[in-house]
Phi, psi and omega in degrees: 000337187255015180073020177256157171231141182240129177231114180269142176238125181214146180265002183254118170304321183292325174297320180293323176297325180291327183277354186294328178295318178299319178298312174303329177278002178080017180259047174120171177238148185232135184236143176272128182177165179265129182302329180293334177249035186301325178297322178292314183293335182247028177298143182087350173285142170292160183300155181256150175271337188217137170237130176250124180244094193247164174085019178057045180279333183305325178299342180284344172271104187269339183261138177302324183293332176288318175296320182295316181297327177295309182299320180294319175300313181296328180292327176289331187275336185277145172293158176303126180088003181290157185249151176233121178252117179256132177250123181209146173297147175282086186291339182307296179297323179304315182286317188289336176264001185053044177294135183252352183200164175253167180296145178298149177235130182241137176225152177294147179276112180292351183250003182174189180289167176087201186226161172262133176245129174265117181248127182234105182255149177235145167235116188277122182260316184198177176294343180245008184209125170232158172250131181245131181239080177291127181223136179247129181249145174259127183237120176222096185305341181269349186278154177299322177249092194287338181232125176227139176287119178276310183210145173203143179212164177250124180231124179277135183220164174250117179281079179297138177252164189301317182296326178293313182296316183291329178294334177271000000 
């Protein structure tokens, strides 16, 4: 209705499966591809006026060359004067204060009683490397086992700081 078109780019087939309902409802198009090679993945698309880089994805790019390639690619995809909005954790204070976790997040459990608890832990390895442990717990105070680990994984990331991003 607003004359906008939305095209999502994700390297995860499972995330694209989750987005399929939005695409069927006419709320955007979703493409499988690597953000570092965005111009190739989005070949044939007209230039964009706005790029949103959401979900703290930049820390998954651990090499400066990959981040530079991403920004150069976005520059080729944007209209002159186009904007790029980046969402990223502010790692400067997290590192300087040796923060080990983010606040807990609670959501209703869509599969049963109780809640889903999102636990986000960090292990600082170096100034250029952190380990991130996103963990999902199921919490039901009435269950015999009230807290269960639903999912947990280990993700190596680069804690980019504002000065590094602005420099690129």
